C-alpha positions in Angstrom: 24.4 81.4 104.6 22.8 82.4 107.9 25.3 82.6 110.8 25.1 82.4 114.6 26.3 85.3 116.6 29.3 83.5 118.0 30.7 82.8 114.5 29.9 86.3 113.4 32.2 87.8 116.1 34.9 85.2 115.6 34.9 85.7 111.9 35.4 89.5 112.4 38.5 88.7 114.5 39.8 85.7 112.6 43.4 85.9 111.4 44.1 82.2 110.8 42.2 79.0 110.4 38.6 78.1 109.6 35.5 78.1 111.8 35.4 74.3 112.0 34.8 73.0 115.5 38.0 71.4 117.0 40.4 72.9 114.5 43.0 75.6 115.3 42.0 79.2 114.9 43.8 82.4 115.8 41.9 85.5 116.7 42.9 89.1 117.4 41.5 90.3 120.8 40.3 93.9 121.2 40.5 93.8 125.0 42.6 92.0 127.7 41.5 91.5 131.3 44.0 90.7 134.0 43.6 90.4 137.7 46.2 90.3 140.5 46.1 86.6 141.4 47.1 85.5 137.8 48.4 88.9 136.7 51.8 88.8 138.3 52.8 85.6 136.4 51.2 87.0 133.2 53.2 90.3 133.7 56.5 88.6 134.3 56.0 86.4 131.2 55.0 89.4 129.1 58.3 90.9 130.1 60.0 87.8 128.6 58.6 88.8 125.2 60.8 91.9 125.2 58.1 94.2 123.8 58.0 97.9 124.6 54.2 98.2 124.9 51.0 96.3 124.8 49.7 95.6 121.2 46.0 95.6 121.8 43.6 98.5 122.0 42.7 98.0 125.7 44.2 96.0 128.6 43.0 96.5 132.2 44.6 95.1 135.4 42.3 94.6 138.3 43.4 94.1 141.9 40.5 92.1 143.5 41.8 88.8 144.8 44.9 89.2 147.1 44.0 92.3 149.1 43.9 91.1 152.7 47.6 92.1 153.3 48.4 89.9 156.2 52.0 90.8 155.5 53.7 92.8 152.8 53.5 90.2 150.0 50.2 91.5 148.6 51.4 95.0 148.5 54.6 93.9 146.7 52.4 92.4 144.1 50.3 95.6 143.8 53.4 97.8 143.4 54.6 95.5 140.7 51.3 95.5 138.9 50.8 99.2 139.0 54.3 100.0 137.7 54.0 97.2 135.1 50.8 98.9 133.9 52.6 102.3 133.8 55.5 100.8 131.9 53.6 98.9 129.2 50.4 100.9 128.7 47.7 99.1 130.7 44.9 100.6 132.8 45.0 99.8 136.5 42.1 99.3 138.9 43.3 99.4 142.6 42.5 97.2 145.5 39.0 97.7 146.9 37.6 99.3 143.8 35.7 96.3 142.7 35.7 92.8 141.2 37.1 92.6 137.7 34.2 91.1 135.9 31.6 93.5 137.3 33.7 96.6 136.7 34.5 95.5 133.2 30.7 95.1 132.6 30.2 98.6 133.8 33.1 100.4 132.2 34.5 98.5 129.2 32.2 96.0 127.5 31.5 96.8 123.9 29.2 94.6 121.8 30.9 92.8 119.0 34.4 92.9 120.5 36.6 90.1 121.6 37.8 90.0 125.2 40.5 87.6 126.4 41.1 87.3 130.2 43.5 85.6 132.6 40.5 84.5 134.6 38.0 81.8 133.8 35.0 83.9 134.5 36.0 86.5 131.9 32.9 85.0 130.1 30.8 87.4 132.2 31.2 90.0 129.4 29.3 87.7 127.0 26.2 89.3 128.6 26.8 92.4 126.5 27.2 90.7 123.1 31.0 90.1 123.3 32.9 86.9 122.7 34.7 86.8 126.0 36.7 83.9 127.2 39.4 83.0 129.8 42.8 81.5 129.3 46.1 81.0 131.2 48.3 83.9 132.0 50.9 83.0 129.4 48.5 82.8 126.5 47.0 86.1 127.6 50.4 87.7 127.8 51.3 86.5 124.3 48.0 87.8 123.0 48.6 91.2 124.7 52.0 91.2 122.9 50.3 91.2 119.6 50.5 87.5 118.7 46.8 86.8 118.8 45.1 84.0 120.7 45.1 80.5 119.2 42.6 77.9 120.4 40.4 75.1 119.0 37.3 76.5 117.3 34.3 75.9 119.6 31.0 74.3 118.7 27.9 76.4 119.4 25.0 75.3 121.5 21.9 77.4 120.8 19.8 78.0 123.9 16.2 79.2 123.2 14.5 80.9 126.1 10.7 80.9 126.3 8.2 81.7 129.0 8.5 83.9 132.0 10.4 83.5 135.3 7.9 82.9 138.2 8.0 84.4 141.6 11.4 83.9 143.4 12.9 82.2 140.3 16.0 84.1 139.1 18.6 84.0 136.3 20.9 82.0 138.7 18.3 79.3 138.5 18.5 79.4 134.7 22.2 78.6 134.7 21.8 76.0 137.5 19.2 74.4 135.2 21.8 74.2 132.4 24.3 72.7 134.9 21.6 70.2 136.0 21.4 69.1 132.3 25.1 69.2 131.3 27.0 68.7 134.6 30.6 70.0 134.8 31.8 68.3 131.7 29.0 68.5 129.1 29.9 72.0 127.9 33.5 71.3 127.1 34.5 72.8 123.7 31.2 74.7 123.4 29.8 78.2 123.5 26.3 78.6 124.8 24.5 81.2 122.7 21.2 82.5 124.0 18.2 83.6 121.8 14.4 83.4 121.9 11.4 85.5 122.8 12.3 85.7 126.5 15.9 86.8 126.2 14.8 90.4 126.1 13.3 90.0 129.5 16.6 89.3 131.1 18.4 92.3 132.5 22.2 92.8 132.0 22.9 91.7 135.5 20.8 88.6 135.0 22.6 87.8 131.8 25.9 88.4 133.5 25.0 85.8 136.1 24.4 83.2 133.4 27.4 84.1 131.3 29.7 84.0 134.4 28.6 80.6 135.7 28.2 78.9 132.3 32.0 78.2 132.6 31.2 75.6 135.3 29.8 73.3 132.5 33.3 73.3 131.1 32.2 75.7 128.3 34.4 78.2 126.4 31.9 81.0 127.1 28.3 82.2 126.7 27.0 85.0 124.6 23.8 87.0 124.5 22.5 89.3 121.7 23.1 93.0 121.9 19.6 94.4 122.1 17.4 96.9 124.0 18.6 95.6 127.3 22.2 96.1 126.3 21.5 99.6 125.0 19.7 100.5 128.3 22.6 99.3 130.3 25.1 101.3 128.3 22.9 104.4 128.6 22.9 104.0 132.4 26.6 103.7 132.3 26.8 106.9 130.1 28.3 104.8 127.2 25.5 104.8 124.7 28.0 105.4 121.9 29.5 101.9 122.5 26.2 100.3 121.6 25.6 98.4 118.4 22.8 95.9 117.8 24.0 92.3 117.2 22.1 89.1 116.9 22.2 85.8 115.1 20.8 85.6 111.6 17.3 84.1 111.2 17.5 80.3 111.0 21.1 80.4 112.2 22.6 76.9 112.5 23.8 75.5 115.8 25.7 72.3 116.5 23.2 71.5 119.2 20.0 73.2 120.3 18.1 73.2 123.6 15.0 75.0 124.8 14.4 76.2 128.4 10.9 77.3 129.3 11.5 79.8 132.1 7.9 79.2 133.3 8.8 75.7 134.3 11.8 76.5 136.4 11.9 76.4 140.2 14.4 77.6 142.7 17.5 75.3 142.4 20.6 74.7 144.5 24.0 73.1 143.8 24.8 70.8 146.7 28.3 69.9 147.8 30.8 69.5 146.3 30.2 70.4 142.7 28.3 73.2 140.7 26.9 70.3 138.7 25.2 68.6 141.7 22.0 70.5 141.1 18.5 69.7 142.5 15.4 71.7 143.4 15.5 73.5 146.8 12.1 71.9 147.6 13.7 68.4 147.3 16.5 69.0 149.7 16.2 67.3 153.1 15.9 69.7 156.0 19.3 71.5 156.0 20.2 73.9 158.8 22.8 76.5 157.8 25.4 78.4 159.7 26.4 80.9 157.1 24.9 82.8 154.1 27.2 84.7 151.7 25.8 87.0 149.0 27.8 88.5 146.1 31.2 87.7 144.5 32.1 87.8 140.8 28.5 86.7 140.3 25.3 88.0 142.0 26.9 91.2 143.2 24.9 93.6 141.1 22.4 96.2 142.4 19.5 94.0 141.4 20.9 91.0 143.3 21.6 93.0 146.5 18.3 94.9 146.3 16.5 91.5 146.0 18.1 90.3 149.2 17.5 93.6 151.0 13.8 93.6 150.1 13.4 90.0 151.4 15.1 91.0 154.7 13.4 94.4 155.1 12.2 95.0 158.7 13.4 91.5 159.6 16.6 90.1 161.2 18.9 87.3 160.1 18.4 84.1 162.0 20.5 84.2 165.2 22.4 81.0 164.3 23.4 82.4 160.9 26.3 84.7 160.0 25.5 86.6 156.8 27.9 88.6 154.6 27.2 90.8 151.5 29.8 91.8 148.9 29.0 94.4 146.3 30.6 94.0 142.9 32.1 97.4 142.6 32.4 100.8 144.3 29.7 101.9 141.9 27.3 99.3 143.2 28.4 100.1 146.7 27.5 103.8 146.3 24.2 102.9 144.6 23.0 100.6 147.4 24.0 103.3 149.9 22.0 106.0 148.1 19.0 103.7 147.4 18.7 102.5 151.1 19.6 98.9 150.3 22.8 99.2 152.3 20.8 100.3 155.4 18.3 97.5 155.0 21.0 94.9 154.8 22.9 96.3 157.8 19.8 96.6 159.9 18.9 93.0 159.2 22.3 91.9 160.6 24.3 91.3 157.4 28.0 92.0 157.5 28.9 94.4 154.7 32.2 93.5 153.0 34.3 95.6 150.6 34.0 95.0 146.9 36.6 92.3 146.4 36.6 88.6 145.7 37.1 87.7 149.4 35.2 84.6 150.5 34.6 83.4 147.0 38.3 82.4 146.8 38.7 81.4 150.5 40.0 84.7 151.7 38.0 85.4 154.8 34.6 84.1 156.0 35.7 80.4 156.0 32.7 78.3 157.2 32.5 75.8 160.1 33.7 72.3 159.3 30.8 70.1 158.4 28.2 72.9 158.7 26.2 74.0 155.6 27.2 77.3 154.1 24.8 78.8 151.5 26.4 81.1 148.9 25.4 82.9 145.8 28.9 82.1 144.4 29.9 80.1 141.3 32.0 77.3 142.7 31.7 74.9 145.6 34.8 72.7 145.0 36.0 70.9 148.2 38.1 73.2 150.3 37.7 76.3 148.1 36.0 78.2 150.9 39.1 78.0 153.1 37.8 75.2 155.2 38.9 71.7 154.3 35.8 69.9 155.6 33.3 72.5 154.1 29.7 71.9 153.0 29.0 74.7 150.5 25.7 75.0 148.6 25.2 77.5 145.7 22.0 79.3 145.2 20.2 82.5 144.0 19.9 85.7 146.0 16.2 84.9 146.7 17.1 81.5 148.1 19.9 83.0 150.1 17.7 85.7 151.6 14.8 83.3 152.5 17.3 80.9 154.1 19.0 83.6 156.1 15.8 84.4 157.8 14.8 80.8 158.6 18.2 79.4 159.5 17.8 76.5 157.0 17.9 76.2 153.2 14.4 77.4 152.2 12.5 77.5 149.0 11.9 81.3 148.4 8.8 80.6 146.3 7.1 79.8 149.6 7.8 83.3 150.9 5.8 86.5 150.2 6.4 88.5 147.0 8.8 91.4 147.5 9.3 94.8 146.0 12.8 96.0 145.5 13.9 99.6 146.2 14.4 101.6 142.9 18.0 102.1 142.1 19.6 105.5 142.3 21.4 106.6 139.2 24.9 105.0 139.0 27.9 107.2 139.6 30.0 106.4 136.6 32.6 109.0 137.3 34.0 106.9 140.2 35.7 104.6 137.6 37.3 107.6 135.9 38.6 108.8 139.2 40.2 105.6 140.3 41.1 103.5 137.2 44.4 104.9 135.8 44.8 106.2 132.3 47.8 104.8 130.3 50.8 107.0 130.3 51.9 108.6 127.0 54.1 106.3 125.0 57.1 108.6 125.4 56.8 108.6 129.2 56.7 104.8 129.6 60.3 103.9 129.0 61.5 105.8 132.1 59.2 103.8 134.4 61.0 101.4 136.6 58.9 98.2 137.2 59.1 97.5 141.0 59.7 93.8 141.6 59.9 92.9 145.3 61.4 89.7 146.7 58.0 88.0 146.6 58.0 88.1 142.7 60.1 85.5 141.0 59.9 84.8 137.3 58.9 81.3 136.4 61.6 79.1 134.9 61.5 78.3 131.2 60.5 74.7 130.4 62.8 72.1 129.0 61.9 70.6 125.6 59.8 67.4 125.7 62.0 64.4 126.1 61.7 61.6 123.5 62.2 58.7 125.9 62.5 58.6 129.7 61.9 56.5 132.8 59.9 58.0 135.7 57.6 57.2 138.6 54.0 58.0 139.3 53.9 60.8 141.8 50.1 60.8 142.5 47.0 59.2 141.0 43.8 61.3 141.5 40.2 60.8 140.6 37.6 62.7 138.5 36.9 66.4 138.5 40.1 67.4 140.3 40.2 71.2 140.2 43.1 73.6 139.7 42.4 74.8 143.2 43.7 71.4 144.4 47.0 72.2 142.6 47.3 75.9 143.4 45.0 76.3 146.4 42.9 79.3 147.2 43.1 81.1 150.6 45.0 84.0 152.0 48.2 82.0 152.8 48.6 80.0 149.6 47.5 82.8 147.3 50.0 85.2 148.8 52.8 83.3 147.2 51.3 82.9 143.8 54.1 85.2 142.5 56.7 82.7 143.5 56.2 79.2 142.0 58.8 77.6 144.3 56.9 78.7 147.4 53.5 78.1 145.7 54.5 74.5 144.9 54.6 73.6 148.6 50.7 73.7 148.6 50.1 71.5 145.5 47.7 68.6 146.2 47.9 69.3 150.0 44.2 68.5 150.4 44.6 65.1 148.7 48.2 64.1 149.5 50.3 66.3 151.9 53.4 64.3 150.9 53.2 65.1 147.2 55.6 68.1 147.2 58.4 66.5 149.1 58.0 63.3 147.1 58.3 65.2 143.8 61.4 67.0 145.1 63.0 63.8 146.4 62.2 61.8 143.2 63.3 64.7 140.9 59.9 64.8 139.3 57.6 62.2 137.9 54.2 61.6 136.3 50.7 62.7 137.4 47.8 60.4 136.6 44.3 61.8 136.6 40.6 60.9 136.0 38.0 62.7 133.9 37.8 66.5 133.6 41.3 66.9 135.2 42.0 70.5 136.0 38.5 71.9 136.1 37.7 75.4 137.4 40.1 78.4 137.6 42.4 79.4 134.7 45.3 79.7 137.2 48.3 78.6 135.2 50.1 78.0 138.5 48.5 74.6 138.3 50.8 73.9 135.3 53.8 76.0 136.3 54.1 74.1 139.6 54.4 70.6 138.1 56.9 72.0 135.5 58.9 73.4 138.4 58.7 70.1 140.2 60.0 68.2 137.2 56.7 66.5 136.1 57.4 64.9 132.7 53.9 64.3 131.6 50.3 64.1 132.8 48.0 61.2 131.8 44.3 61.6 132.4 41.0 60.3 131.1 40.0 63.8 129.9 40.9 67.4 130.7 39.3 70.8 131.4 39.9 73.2 128.5 42.1 75.9 130.1 44.2 73.6 132.2 45.0 71.4 129.2 46.1 74.4 127.2 48.2 75.7 130.2 50.0 72.3 130.4 50.8 72.6 126.7 52.0 76.2 127.1 54.6 75.2 129.6 55.7 72.1 127.7 54.0 69.3 129.6 52.2 66.9 127.4 48.6 66.1 128.6 48.1 62.6 127.3 44.9 60.5 127.3 44.5 57.3 129.2 42.8 54.6 127.2 39.3 53.4 128.2 39.6 50.6 130.8 43.2 51.4 131.8 44.0 49.8 135.1 44.4 52.2 138.0 47.9 53.5 138.7 49.6 53.6 142.1 52.2 56.0 143.6 55.7 54.7 142.8 54.7 52.8 139.7 57.5 53.0 137.2 56.7 54.1 133.6 59.1 53.9 130.7 58.1 56.2 127.9 59.6 55.7 124.4 59.3 57.9 121.4 57.2 60.7 122.8 58.8 63.6 120.9 58.9 61.6 117.7 55.2 60.9 118.1 54.4 64.5 118.7 56.4 65.7 115.7 55.4 62.9 113.4 51.6 63.3 114.1 51.2 59.9 115.7 48.0 59.2 117.6 49.6 57.2 120.5 52.7 56.5 122.4 53.5 53.2 124.2 54.4 53.1 127.9 55.9 50.1 129.7 54.5 50.0 133.3 56.2 48.1 136.1 54.2 45.1 137.2 52.1 45.0 134.1 52.5 42.4 131.3 50.9 44.5 128.6 52.1 48.0 127.7 49.9 51.1 128.1 49.0 53.0 124.9 48.5 56.7 125.7 46.6 58.7 123.2 48.0 62.0 121.7 44.9 64.1 121.0 46.5 67.4 119.8 45.9 69.9 117.0 48.9 70.7 114.7 49.5 73.9 116.5 49.6 72.2 119.9 52.1 69.7 118.6 54.3 72.5 117.4 54.2 74.2 120.8 55.1 71.0 122.7 57.9 70.1 120.3 59.4 73.6 120.7 59.4 73.3 124.5 56.4 75.5 125.4 54.7 78.6 124.0 57.5 81.1 124.8 60.1 78.9 123.1 57.7 78.4 120.1 57.5 82.2 119.7 61.2 82.7 120.0 61.8 80.1 117.3 59.5 82.0 115.0 56.6 79.6 115.3 54.1 82.4 115.7 54.3 85.9 114.3 52.5 89.1 115.3 49.0 89.4 113.8 
């Protein structure tokens, strides 16, 4: 039978289960990606497994988020992560060397392999014919320890690309078009697999843009074939031996198929406050801007920065606009310097930032309250920029450049055609000089892992209670992001290695009294809307409520990674029935038979709610593997009880 590319790669790595959408499968990763913001928790939880060394062929730790170092907390994290890597056999990329997703694309992607990362945008590597997906830090730590990665088998959406991109229309507009069609929920449980006559016209950096931002649909990942573009990229990176051609079989089946005629696309923008709020730039009302930011984990390649530089060449950024540019890696930084792109950008008035995540996660360059900020980033959730009353728009590099010149959001197709500077040859040796090599096995045991006072291991969860009485701590709406639970920004992220301190920031934007109420009430219940927990993979958004004594979460629906993170720490994410009355803070819930329902395979559990005459029937939508984890008291307890064995 013909097979799509997604299932070909999954089948090559399958150790348990069948490739049936929605059922449990376990796969064996080839590569692990970690970064500092989520890496400290993942590292401390890996140490709980009591394993002498990583059990995967490659694991890389990138320091790219918390690098501002406003006090010594960031450096404490970095010392821990470096010594952790030395002790357990990981490679380590230091602060300022570059953003994890872009360096991984340059140095480590291999077509046909499976990459698991403690970062939602790990999907970027799907540009090179890999199955690459994000997960919470605990699930990544467990996989790194040799236990494989268990998750519900995804369905596959085939995306046929035809036609040619027109003047000033870019790959960012392709993924924005998909977001226009699917919103931030329509891709849940799916892989977007690209094929068609026009795929070969997309460069590796263009594919990376699409694969990175596809996550904003709620998808598991995106994947492109490994073809001539892949081979050319690997040749440039002096890694031609890593190339292998990979594509879907002719007439491969897909669970859903869509077609995008690139010739029909126009410049698009995602307006505040969602990546799914997409409309053509030409249809926006006149929108003055105060800021333009180019580059992050997406749109930070040489092609992207050279496009902006060509549009700005011999001109100056509008005087009312502050513009920043962030290259994806030191390799990109050196290439734009040697090609003249850096000078063009600097001469135009752009501020050149070091290759780190920076403003993408609200660390620096926070915009004015209420003033439009135009960014080539992947998320514009409320407050993510570091400003509570922000107005962030997402766009392509061409739209960013045209708008920087005019001082208002501008359709770049109305501007003259540009010619980019040719790229100098990339200096691949910069990675070899700065990314560490794992120590020999015999030398690792003597390494002392340095854990400063800022690093505190998370507590182990209690087993799920069968029956309990508790109060509603907060009731929130639709599309609440993990950034609302564990906020971005230099101050909040500096304590991500200490859950007790991190907990002080949970839901601050929505309800500043949440933390103290949870402490005073000794825990409680969280009630959410649709797509609860969208966005980042940060498991802090699950560890914090566990720390605060949250007994369960009830929402209309959940984002994929956050739902799994709740299960991993022993919190049951239950489903509110359609038409359930809204809940209020302080409402009392009496839950009966939850553990029995989990163990017995029941589909619902009944809750008596104060002030309501009829009970509330919460739905239990779990796979058998998820029920086992919850019944054991979380993923670590499940492993210790023999519920999962090394693969």
